[in-house]
Each structure stands twice: as C-alpha cells, then as structure tokens.
C-alpha positions in Angstrom: 0.0 0.0 0.0 1.1 3.6 -0.5 1.6 6.0 2.3 -1.7 7.7 1.6 -3.6 4.4 1.5 -2.2 3.4 4.9 -3.1 6.7 6.4 -6.6 6.6 4.9 -7.1 3.1 6.3 -6.1 4.1 9.8 -8.5 7.1 9.6 -11.4 5.0 8.4 -11.0 2.7 11.4 -10.3 5.5 14.0 -13.9 5.3 15.1 -13.4 1.8 16.4 -10.7 2.6 18.9 -12.4 5.8 19.9 -15.5 3.8 20.9 -13.6 0.9 22.5 -14.4 0.6 26.2 -11.6 0.8 28.8 -12.1 -2.9 29.7 -11.7 -3.8 26.0 -8.6 -1.6 25.8 -7.1 -3.3 28.8 -7.8 -6.8 27.4 -6.1 -5.7 24.1 -3.0 -4.6 26.0 -2.9 -7.9 27.8 -3.2 -9.8 24.6 -0.5 -7.7 23.0 1.9 -8.2 25.9 1.4 -12.0 25.9 1.8 -12.2 22.2 5.2 -10.4 22.2 6.5 -12.7 24.9 5.2 -15.8 23.1 6.8 -14.6 19.9 10.2 -13.7 21.4 12.1 -16.1 19.2 10.5 -14.9 16.0 11.1 -11.3 17.1 14.8 -12.0 17.8 15.2 -13.6 14.4 13.8 -10.6 12.6 15.8 -8.2 14.8 18.9 -10.2 13.8 18.2 -9.4 10.1 18.2 -5.7 11.0 21.3 -5.9 13.1 23.2 -7.8 10.4 22.5 -5.0 7.9 23.4 -2.2 10.4 26.6 -0.3 9.6 25.9 2.7 11.9 28.0 1.9 14.9 27.7 0.4 18.4 25.5 3.1 19.9 23.0 2.8 17.1 23.1 -1.0 17.4 22.3 -0.7 21.1 19.1 1.3 20.3 18.2 -1.2 17.6 18.9 -4.5 19.5 16.2 -6.6 21.0 16.9 -9.2 23.7 14.6 -11.5 25.6 14.9 -9.1 28.6 14.1 -6.1 26.5 11.1 -7.8 25.0 9.9 -8.8 28.4 10.3 -5.2 29.5 8.3 -4.0 26.6 5.5 -6.4 27.4 5.6 -5.3 31.1 5.2 -1.7 29.9 2.1 -2.6 28.1 0.7 -4.4 31.1 1.5 -1.4 33.3 -0.7 0.8 31.1 -3.7 -1.3 32.2 -3.5 0.2 35.7 -3.6 3.8 34.3 -7.0 5.4 33.8 -8.1 6.1 30.2 -8.1 9.9 29.9 -10.9 10.0 27.3 -14.1 11.5 28.7 -12.3 13.1 31.7 -13.9 16.4 32.6 -11.1 18.9 32.8 -13.3 21.8 34.1 -16.9 22.7 34.3 -19.1 25.7 35.0 -22.5 27.1 34.5 -22.7 30.3 32.5 -24.9 33.3 33.4 -27.3 32.2 30.6 -27.9 28.9 32.4 -26.1 26.6 30.0 -23.7 24.0 31.6 -20.3 24.0 30.0 -17.7 21.2 30.4 -14.3 20.8 28.8 -13.8 17.1 28.1 -10.8 15.1 27.0 -11.1 13.4 23.5 -8.7 11.5 21.3 -6.8 13.4 18.6 -8.0 10.9 16.0 -5.1 9.6 14.0 -1.5 10.0 15.3 1.4 9.6 13.0 4.7 8.5 14.5 8.0 8.7 12.6 11.0 7.3 14.4 14.4 5.8 14.2 15.9 2.5 15.1 14.1 1.7 18.4 11.7 -1.2 18.0 10.3 -0.6 21.5 8.8 2.6 20.2 6.6 0.5 17.9 4.9 -1.3 20.8 4.8 1.8 23.0 3.2 3.9 20.3 0.5 1.3 19.6 -0.3 0.8 23.3 -0.4 4.5 24.1 -2.6 5.3 21.1 -4.9 2.4 22.0 -5.4 3.4 25.6 -5.9 7.1 24.6 -8.4 6.2 21.9 -6.3 7.1 18.9 -5.6 5.3 15.6 -1.9 5.3 14.8 0.3 5.2 11.6 3.9 4.1 12.2 6.8 5.0 10.0 10.0 3.4 11.4 13.4 3.6 9.8 14.5 1.0 7.3 17.2 0.0 9.8 14.5 -1.6 12.0 11.8 -2.5 9.4 11.9 -6.3 10.0 11.8 -5.8 13.8 8.9 -3.4 13.6 6.9 -5.5 11.1 7.4 -8.6 13.3 6.2 -6.7 16.4 3.1 -5.3 14.6 2.3 -8.7 13.1 2.5 -10.4 16.5 0.2 -7.8 18.1 -2.3 -7.8 15.3 -2.6 -11.6 15.1 -3.4 -11.7 18.8 -6.1 -9.1 18.4 -7.6 -10.6 15.3 -7.9 -14.0 17.0 -9.8 -12.4 19.8 -12.2 -10.7 17.4 -10.9 -7.1 17.5 -10.5 -4.7 14.7 -6.8 -4.3 13.9 -6.9 -1.7 11.1 -6.6 1.3 13.3 -2.9 0.4 13.5 -0.9 0.8 10.3 2.8 0.3 9.6 4.3 2.0 6.5 6.3 -0.2 4.1 7.8 2.8 2.4 10.9 3.7 4.4 12.4 6.0 1.7 13.1 9.7 2.2 10.4 10.5 -0.3 8.0 8.3 1.7 8.8 10.2 4.9 8.1 13.5 3.3 4.8 12.2 1.9 3.9 10.9 5.4 4.6 14.3 7.0 2.1 15.9 4.6 -0.9 13.6 5.1 -2.9 16.4 6.6 -6.2 15.0 5.2 -5.8 11.9 7.4 -3.3 12.6 10.2 -4.3 14.9 13.1 -0.9 14.9 14.8 2.7 14.0 13.9 5.3 13.0 16.5 8.9 12.6 15.3 11.1 10.6 17.6 14.8 10.4 16.8 17.8 12.6 16.3 18.1 16.2 15.5 18.0 15.7 11.7 14.7 13.8 11.8 13.1 16.4 14.0 14.4 19.2 11.9 13.0 17.5 8.8 9.6 17.1 10.3 9.4 20.7 11.4 10.5 21.9 8.0 8.4 19.6 5.8 5.3 18.7 7.8 1.9 20.1 7.0 0.5 18.1 9.9 0.8 19.7 13.4 4.1 18.5 14.9 5.1 17.9 18.5 8.9 18.0 18.7 10.6 15.3 20.8 13.8 13.7 21.6 17.0 15.7 21.1 18.7 15.9 24.5 21.8 18.1 25.1 21.4 17.7 28.8 23.5 19.4 31.5 24.7 18.6 35.0 25.7 21.8 36.9 27.9 21.3 40.0 27.4 24.4 42.2 30.1 25.5 44.5 28.4 24.1 47.7 27.9 20.6 46.2 28.9 17.5 48.0 31.6 15.8 46.0 30.4 12.2 46.5 26.8 13.2 45.5 28.1 15.1 42.5 30.2 12.1 41.3 27.3 9.6 41.8 24.8 11.8 39.8 27.3 12.6 37.1 28.4 9.0 36.5 24.8 7.9 36.3 23.7 10.7 34.1 26.6 10.2 31.7 27.3 6.5 31.6 24.3 4.5 32.8 23.1 4.4 29.2 24.8 6.7 26.7 22.6 6.3 23.7 19.5 7.9 25.2 18.2 11.4 25.0 18.2 12.0 28.8 21.9 11.2 29.2 24.2 14.1 30.3 26.3 15.6 27.5 27.8 18.6 29.2 29.1 19.3 32.7 29.1 22.8 34.1 31.2 23.4 37.3 31.6 26.5 39.5 35.2 27.7 39.5 35.4 27.5 43.3 34.4 23.8 43.3 36.6 23.0 40.2 39.7 24.4 41.8 39.4 22.0 44.7 37.7 18.9 43.2 37.6 18.9 39.3 40.0 15.9 38.9 38.3 13.9 41.6 34.9 14.7 40.0 36.1 13.6 36.5 38.1 10.5 37.6 35.1 8.1 37.7 34.2 9.2 34.1 37.7 8.6 33.0 37.7 5.2 34.6 34.6 4.3 32.5 36.2 5.4 29.2 34.6 8.7 28.8 36.4 11.2 26.5 36.5 14.6 28.3 36.9 17.9 26.5 36.6 21.3 28.1 37.4 25.0 28.1 40.9 26.4 28.8 40.2 26.8 32.6 39.1 23.2 32.9 42.2 22.0 31.0 44.4 24.1 33.4 42.7 22.6 36.5 42.7 18.9 35.5 45.0 16.7 33.5 42.1 14.4 32.6 40.9 16.6 29.8 42.2 15.3 26.5 41.6 18.3 24.3 39.9 21.7 24.1 36.1 21.9 23.6 34.9 23.8 20.6 31.8 25.9 20.6 30.1 23.1 18.6 30.9 20.7 21.4 28.7 22.6 23.7 25.8 22.3 21.4 26.3 18.6 20.7 24.2 15.6 21.7 27.0 13.0 21.7 25.0 9.9 22.5 28.4 8.4 23.2 31.1 8.2 25.9 32.1 11.8 25.5 31.4 14.9 27.6 32.2 18.6 27.4 33.1 20.6 30.5 32.5 24.3 31.1 33.8 26.3 34.1 31.7 29.2 35.3 32.1 31.9 37.9 28.7 31.6 39.5 25.1 30.3 39.2 24.0 33.2 37.0 26.6 32.4 34.4 25.8 28.6 34.6 22.1 29.3 34.0 22.8 31.6 31.1 25.2 29.0 29.6 22.7 26.1 29.9 19.8 28.1 28.5 21.9 29.1 25.6 23.2 25.7 24.7 20.5 23.2 25.8 17.8 21.6 23.7 15.3 22.3 26.5 15.2 18.6 27.6 16.6 17.9 31.1 19.1 19.8 33.3 20.3 19.1 36.8 22.0 21.1 39.6 24.0 19.5 42.4 24.0 21.8 45.4 23.6 22.0 49.2 22.3 25.5 48.9 18.5 25.4 48.9 18.2 28.9 47.5 20.6 28.0 44.6 18.4 25.0 43.9 15.2 27.0 43.8 16.8 29.6 41.6 17.9 26.9 39.1 14.3 25.4 39.1 12.8 28.9 38.3 15.3 30.1 35.7 16.2 27.1 33.6 14.0 26.9 30.6 13.8 23.2 30.0 11.0 20.6 30.1 12.5 18.8 33.2 14.7 20.5 35.8 16.3 18.6 38.7 17.9 19.4 42.0 20.3 16.7 43.3 19.1 13.9 41.0 20.2 12.4 37.7 18.7 13.6 34.3 18.2 9.9 33.6 14.9 10.0 35.5 13.2 11.9 32.6 11.1 8.9 31.5 7.5 8.1 31.4 7.9 5.0 33.6 9.9 6.8 36.1 7.4 9.7 36.2 4.5 7.2 36.8 3.0 7.7 33.3 3.6 4.2 32.0 5.0 4.0 28.5 5.8 7.3 26.8 5.5 8.5 23.2 8.7 10.6 23.7 10.0 13.7 25.6 8.5 16.9 24.2 11.0 19.7 24.2 8.5 22.3 22.9 6.0 24.4 24.9 2.7 24.1 23.1 0.3 21.4 24.1 2.7 19.0 25.7 6.1 19.3 27.5 8.3 16.6 29.0 7.3 12.9 29.0 4.3 12.4 26.8 1.9 9.9 28.4 -1.8 9.2 27.9 -3.2 12.7 28.7 -0.7 14.3 26.3 -2.2 12.2 23.5 -5.6 13.8 23.9 -7.2 17.1 22.9 -10.5 18.4 24.3 -13.8 19.6 23.3 -16.5 21.7 25.0 -19.7 19.9 25.8 -22.7 22.2 26.5 -26.0 21.2 28.0 -29.0 23.5 28.1 -32.7 23.5 28.9 -33.9 25.5 26.0 -31.7 28.6 26.5 -31.3 31.0 23.6 -29.0 33.9 23.2 -30.6 37.3 23.6 
C-alpha cells in the first residue's frame, strides 16, 4: 500500500478505537503483551536481520537491538498501562454560564496520530499501546534499519487481536521507508491529526520543515549537570556518573558538565576520575584544561551544542550560578538539566530560571522517562512548549472539546 492508502485506512478505522471501552482496551493490552513474549524467538530472528544490515556503529546498534529481557520489559510496559486510567471522557473543568447553560471541557482523542521514528523497535509497541489506551488510531513509520523488527512486532500484536475478534486496522505500519515516503507521510494532513517525530536532530528538523500536519517536537537531549560551589563531591560524582554512563545512547543522558570555579579548583580531577575510569572522553574549556590533566583536548563551541550519545562529555567552568544558568539556557535543547548543590536557594533559583522541560535538584537527568514519572510508557519527551512538554503519556495524546447542556436557553 502507498503512504496515503495506509493513512486513509487508519483514519477509516479510527472510530473503532475511539469507541472501545476501557475494559476492552485493557484486554487488548494484555493480549499484545502476551503475544510479544510468546513470539520472542521470532522477534529476535527478525531483529537479527536488521542488526546484520546495520553499519551505523555500536551506539545505534544498542538502540536497535532486542533481547529476551528487553522484549519482556516492553511487554511489562504494556501491562502497566492497564492500571492507568483512560483519559478519554475526563472532565477537565466545568461551570454554569450566566445564561444557564452548563459547559464542560472534556478530553477526547486526537483521532489519527502519525509517529515517525528511528531504530528503536520498542517505540513500535509503546506507540501502539499509548494510542490504543488514549483512543487514537496510529500510523507508524519506522526507519529502514528496524523494518523487520517493527513488522514482526506489529504482526505479533495484530494476530493476537484478530484471533480475539478485535479490529486491527486502526494500527498501520508503512512499508515505504524512503526519504520521499517520509516527506509524503509528514504531509498527510487529510488523514493525520498529529505527527510525532522521535529520533535525532536531523529527523526532528526535517519534520518541522516539511510537515503540513501539526508536529510535537521530541527527543534531542543536550542535557547538562551543573555542579554548584556548595555541592557534596560524592553526591556530584554519583549523579554525574549515572547521568553520563548508565546508558549513553538515550536522550536523557548528560552531555555537558558545568562546574563552579570554586568547586573546580578543589575537586575537578576527583569529579572527573570516575568518568575517565569508565572510558569517557573529556573535552573542556581552557580553565578546565588548566585545572585537570584528565581533559584530552579543548572543547569547541560546537561541542557545547552537541548531543554525543556516546562516551564523551564537554566541560565548562563558570564563575557563579547566573553564568551557569545563562550558559545552559543558551546551549541546551530544552530537555533535562540538573543542579547538584547543598544551597536550597541556589536549587530553587535553578528550578525557576532554567527553561527546559525537566529541571532537577540533586538527581540524575536519567529520570526523565514516562515509567519513572509514573505515566507508564511514553511517546517521547516533548521539548517544545505548546500542548505537551516533558514525557508524553496518555493525557498528552488527547485534545479536548466543549460539551454544552441546556434547557432551551437561547442567546438574547
């Protein structure tokens, strides 16, 4: 089928998922989770085909790879969504107007959500599950690097649903993984109500530039950890190591370290040593190079804007918190930033003045995640300000409409 035909088919079947009861949605989630676990061997075989063709490096392969443990985790994520309330029909606010009419603002599905994404097969299951529970049809366009994995996952889920008598056509996977197909997908305004790109900066930039469908920007994470002058060294090391090295290929990993000069003069080498021991390449400004022998080379201005997604970090030395906040707001992608401090006022100032979706005091940026926030699976991390910001769970996949009830009132 063509891109347009797939999108039209999803739109024609959107009414089914919009009308599906919460009990039915929860049963469908259970069926999907069980099917993925039961089909683990088949999923791994198809994933191996994708991995064998991959030439984009170890970090990309890590995002692409499925394992029995990862498949089990994906299935558990689907089951976890059962416990979360379906947002559709929720009354956001209500009041009675002077005319006597009763006005309610009520959550409704968007309709058809398009998701374009790179490499991660887990996004396939997450997107299907989130759109199901929020009452939306979904059209998926994964990258060619993960096509066999994505197709196997959708096939497994749809077979389970079809066997149980459910409509499966509200979920569509595009076969066309070409650049031209991607552009065509981004312009299916007739059938798509929302487009969510999930991937690197190039994909998000392309979606923003080419889409005629409304876009929610997600993903790119040039995240910072700022070590303020009063920080406890051991706490700072623990947070920094976790944020940088716990998993480097994800958008909530730390890419840049900002350190107060007073702290750096005393502790910079001790702070950086655990990173060096874990193979992290460290670049920094002239002051950082002077203060620690662990920096291999000078950081360029481009480094400070870069999402490495690798064992590399840039270091910036600042005079005070104001300079740190200005530097982070200038260079960040508005994703996740953290301060390590023992000064409560400094922490509160950081929370107020950093302009990012998720701002932390004394905790790792790696917590920016739908599961960690209690939202279940997520569609991505929105780095924009309109409609949704931060982890996008069920409520962020709904719009609203006004429902008005009267008793014969007319406007004078």
